[in-house]
C-alpha positions as CSV (number, residue, x, y, z in Angstrom):
1,M,126.7,112.8,74.7
2,S,123.4,111.2,74.1
3,T,120.3,113.4,74.3
4,T,117.4,112.5,76.5
5,F,114.0,114.0,77.0
6,T,112.0,115.3,79.9
7,L,108.7,117.1,80.3
8,D,108.7,120.9,80.0
9,T,105.7,121.8,82.2
10,A,105.6,125.3,80.7
11,T,105.2,124.3,77.1
12,S,103.9,120.7,77.7
13,R,106.4,119.4,75.1
14,A,109.4,117.1,75.3
15,H,112.7,118.9,75.1
16,P,116.4,118.0,75.4
17,V,117.9,118.3,78.8
18,P,121.6,119.1,79.4
19,E,122.2,116.1,81.6
20,P,121.3,112.6,80.4
21,V,118.6,110.9,82.4
22,R,119.2,107.2,82.7
23,R,116.3,104.8,82.0
24,L,115.6,102.1,84.4
25,T,116.8,98.8,83.0
26,V,115.4,95.2,82.8
27,P,118.1,94.0,85.3
28,A,117.1,96.8,87.7
29,I,113.5,95.7,87.6
30,A,114.4,92.0,88.0
31,K,116.3,93.0,91.2
32,R,113.1,94.5,92.8
33,K,111.9,91.1,93.9
34,G,110.7,91.5,97.4
35,G,111.7,95.1,97.5
36,E,110.1,98.5,96.6
37,P,106.9,97.8,94.7
38,I,107.0,98.2,90.9
39,V,104.7,100.8,89.5
40,M,103.4,100.0,86.1
41,L,100.6,101.6,83.9
42,T,99.6,101.1,80.3
43,A,100.4,103.9,77.8
44,Y,99.5,104.1,74.1
45,T,100.5,107.6,73.0
46,A,103.6,109.9,73.4
47,R,101.7,112.5,75.4
48,M,100.3,110.0,77.9
49,A,103.8,108.5,78.2
50,Q,105.2,112.0,79.0
51,L,102.6,112.4,81.8
52,L,103.0,108.9,83.3
53,D,106.8,108.5,82.9
54,P,107.9,110.5,86.0
55,H,105.7,108.3,88.3
56,C,106.2,104.8,86.8
57,D,108.9,102.3,86.7
58,M,107.4,100.5,83.7
59,L,105.1,101.6,80.9
60,L,103.2,98.8,79.2
61,V,102.1,99.3,75.6
62,G,99.3,96.8,76.1
63,D,97.2,95.1,73.4
64,S,94.4,96.5,75.4
65,L,94.8,99.4,73.0
66,G,92.5,97.4,70.7
67,Q,89.6,98.2,73.0
68,V,90.8,101.5,74.5
69,I,92.0,103.2,71.3
70,Y,90.3,101.3,68.5
71,G,87.0,100.3,70.0
72,L,87.5,96.6,69.3
73,D,85.6,94.0,71.3
74,T,88.6,91.9,72.2
75,T,92.4,92.1,72.0
76,V,92.4,89.2,69.5
77,R,92.1,91.6,66.5
78,V,95.1,93.7,67.4
79,T,97.9,93.6,64.9
80,L,101.7,93.8,65.0
81,D,101.6,97.0,63.0
82,M,99.4,98.6,65.7
83,M,101.7,97.5,68.5
84,C,104.8,98.8,66.7
85,A,103.2,102.2,65.9
86,H,102.0,102.8,69.5
87,G,105.2,101.3,71.0
88,A,107.4,103.7,69.1
89,A,105.2,106.6,70.3
90,V,105.5,105.6,73.9
91,V,109.3,105.2,73.7
92,R,109.5,108.7,72.2
93,G,107.4,110.2,74.9
94,S,109.3,108.6,77.8
95,Y,112.8,108.9,79.2
96,R,112.8,107.0,82.5
97,S,110.5,104.0,82.5
98,V,111.2,100.6,81.1
99,V,108.9,100.3,78.1
100,V,107.3,96.9,77.4
101,V,105.3,96.1,74.3
102,D,102.7,93.3,74.2
103,M,103.0,90.7,71.5
104,P,99.6,90.5,69.8
105,F,97.6,87.3,69.3
106,G,99.0,85.2,66.4
107,S,102.5,86.8,66.4
108,Y,104.3,84.3,68.6
109,E,102.3,81.1,69.3
110,A,103.3,79.1,66.2
111,S,106.9,78.5,67.1
112,P,109.9,80.1,69.0
113,E,111.2,81.2,65.6
114,Q,108.0,83.1,64.8
115,A,108.1,84.7,68.2
116,F,111.7,85.8,67.7
117,A,111.0,87.3,64.3
118,S,108.0,89.2,65.7
119,A,109.8,90.3,68.9
120,A,112.9,91.4,67.0
121,R,110.7,93.5,64.7
122,V,108.9,95.1,67.7
123,M,112.2,96.0,69.4
124,K,113.8,97.4,66.3
125,E,110.9,99.5,65.3
126,T,110.0,100.8,68.7
127,G,113.2,100.9,70.7
128,C,111.4,99.2,73.6
129,A,113.3,97.3,76.3
130,A,111.2,94.2,76.5
131,V,108.1,92.3,75.2
132,K,105.3,90.6,77.0
133,L,103.5,87.5,75.9
134,E,100.7,85.4,77.4
135,G,100.7,81.7,78.3
136,G,102.3,79.3,80.7
137,V,103.8,75.9,80.2
138,A,103.1,76.0,76.5
139,M,105.2,79.2,76.2
140,A,108.1,78.2,78.3
141,E,110.2,76.9,75.4
142,T,109.5,80.2,73.5
143,I,110.5,82.3,76.5
144,A,113.7,80.4,76.9
145,F,114.4,80.8,73.2
146,L,113.9,84.6,73.3
147,A,115.8,85.1,76.5
148,A,118.8,83.2,75.1
149,R,118.8,85.5,72.1
150,G,118.8,88.8,74.1
151,I,115.1,89.6,74.1
152,P,113.8,90.3,77.7
153,V,110.4,88.8,78.2
154,I,107.6,89.4,80.7
155,A,105.3,86.4,81.0
156,H,101.5,86.6,81.7
157,V,99.4,83.9,83.5
158,G,96.0,83.6,85.0
159,L,93.3,85.4,83.0
160,T,94.9,85.7,79.6
161,P,92.7,88.0,77.5
162,Q,94.0,86.7,74.1
163,A,92.6,83.3,75.1
164,V,89.2,84.7,76.0
165,N,87.4,82.5,73.4
166,A,88.9,79.4,74.9
167,L,88.4,80.5,78.5
168,G,84.8,81.4,77.9
169,G,84.9,84.9,79.5
170,Y,86.8,87.2,81.8
171,G,85.9,85.8,85.2
172,A,88.5,85.2,87.9
173,R,90.7,82.2,87.5
174,G,92.0,79.6,90.0
175,K,88.7,78.9,91.8
176,S,89.0,75.1,91.4
177,Q,91.9,73.1,92.6
178,A,92.7,71.9,89.1
179,E,92.8,75.4,87.8
180,H,94.8,76.6,90.8
181,D,97.4,73.9,90.2
182,K,97.6,74.6,86.5
183,I,98.1,78.4,86.9
184,L,100.7,77.8,89.6
185,G,102.5,75.3,87.3
186,D,102.3,77.8,84.5
187,A,103.9,80.5,86.6
188,K,106.8,78.3,87.7
189,A,107.4,77.2,84.2
190,V,107.7,80.6,82.7
191,A,109.8,81.9,85.6
192,D,112.2,79.0,85.2
193,A,112.3,79.5,81.5
194,G,113.8,83.0,82.0
195,A,111.0,85.5,82.2
196,F,112.4,88.5,84.1
197,A,108.9,89.4,85.5
198,L,105.5,87.9,85.6
199,V,102.1,89.5,85.2
200,I,99.4,87.7,87.2
201,E,95.9,88.7,86.1
202,G,92.4,88.0,87.4
203,V,93.2,85.2,89.9
204,M,92.1,84.4,93.4
205,E,94.1,86.3,95.9
206,P,95.7,83.4,97.8
207,L,96.9,81.9,94.5
208,A,98.6,85.2,93.5
209,R,100.2,85.4,96.9
210,K,101.4,81.8,96.5
211,I,102.8,82.4,93.1
212,T,104.7,85.5,94.3
213,E,106.2,83.4,97.1
214,S,107.1,80.5,94.7
215,V,108.9,82.3,91.8
216,S,112.2,84.1,91.8
217,C,111.2,86.9,89.4
218,P,109.0,89.9,90.4
219,T,105.3,89.4,90.0
220,I,103.1,92.3,88.8
221,G,99.4,92.0,89.8
222,I,96.3,93.1,88.1
223,G,93.3,91.7,89.9
224,A,95.7,89.5,91.9
225,S,97.2,90.4,95.4
226,P,98.8,93.3,97.3
227,A,101.5,90.7,98.0
228,C,102.7,90.9,94.4
229,D,106.0,92.8,93.7
230,G,104.2,95.4,91.7
231,Q,100.9,96.5,90.2
232,V,99.6,97.4,86.8
233,L,96.3,98.9,85.6
234,V,95.0,100.1,82.2
235,V,95.5,103.8,82.5
236,D,92.0,104.7,81.1
237,D,90.4,102.5,83.8
238,M,92.5,104.1,86.5
239,L,91.6,107.6,85.3
240,G,87.8,106.9,85.2
241,M,87.4,107.1,81.4
242,F,84.9,104.3,81.3
243,E,81.5,103.9,83.1
244,R,82.1,100.2,83.8
245,V,85.3,98.9,85.2
246,P,86.4,95.5,86.5
247,R,86.1,94.7,90.2
248,F,89.9,95.0,90.6
249,V,90.2,98.5,89.3
250,K,90.3,101.5,91.6
251,R,89.2,104.7,89.8
252,F,91.6,107.4,91.0
253,D,89.7,110.1,89.1
254,D,86.5,110.6,87.1
255,L,88.1,112.1,84.0
256,A,85.2,111.2,81.7
257,A,82.9,113.4,83.7
258,R,85.4,116.2,83.7
259,I,85.9,115.9,79.9
260,D,82.1,116.0,79.4
261,T,81.9,119.2,81.5
262,T,84.7,120.8,79.6
263,A,83.4,119.8,76.2
264,K,80.0,121.2,77.2
265,A,81.6,124.5,78.2
266,Y,83.4,124.7,74.8
267,A,80.2,124.0,72.9
268,E,78.3,126.7,74.7
269,A,81.1,129.2,74.1
270,V,81.0,128.5,70.4
271,R,77.3,128.7,70.2
272,D,77.0,132.0,72.0
273,R,80.0,133.3,70.1
274,S,82.0,134.1,73.2
275,F,84.8,131.9,71.7
276,P,87.0,132.8,69.9
277,G,87.5,136.1,71.8
278,P,90.0,138.9,71.2
279,D,92.8,137.0,72.9
280,N,92.4,134.1,70.5
281,L,92.5,136.1,67.2
282,Y,95.2,137.5,65.0
283,I,94.2,141.2,64.9
284,P,96.2,143.7,62.7
285,K,98.1,146.3,64.7
286,D,97.4,150.0,63.9
């Protein structure tokens, strides 16, 4: 019998459970079109995956880790090695969610064959269930190539952060009729090519709604529309770890302020020598 892992709240560590817990599957997510909303958050570490897994349907190991974890200015500098290392950690820390790993910039655009080699490496080294890549019509052939070879793909249209240099910034997309039509065409092309789900990022709300109505696969919005079949946020944004967040983010906590308060309390305890106390020391017994 295979061993799966769940969260032991007493010890805060993963441990085997006697009964297998079945992960959600890619086909199960694909069937959620028009049904129960899909809950998705980013995760980059095993511990965060443990905490998010009971509440999420999908965990995205996003290339946003470049900014969140490594302090890079864009996602463009993220490497395949980074994605594999963090993807494996998230898979180890989860037991229920479908884990999806972003394909980083430069790892899939050259050809379908390059994309397959990169995606195969990601899936082998991490154990993830699917990969995500950015792009519309230009990526349709690649998505079809991957899907035909057993690699589930989530597509990503609208604001595509890996193309920020070409787009000229992070503003909302789809304001002009020409851009509206292009993004809609991109969405239909990747859905028809075999993407099992579609992330729509940073677009005008009516456009996201129209895309959701126009494609057969579930749509997952981020700065898009409540009409999407699911939603995703960068977990650190959602937790309030940064002072500035995009318009489309709702901060469900102010964790940065709470960490600051806690770190201050620790520093004061060290400086006044109240920590470590007797309960924190190894004292010889008489």
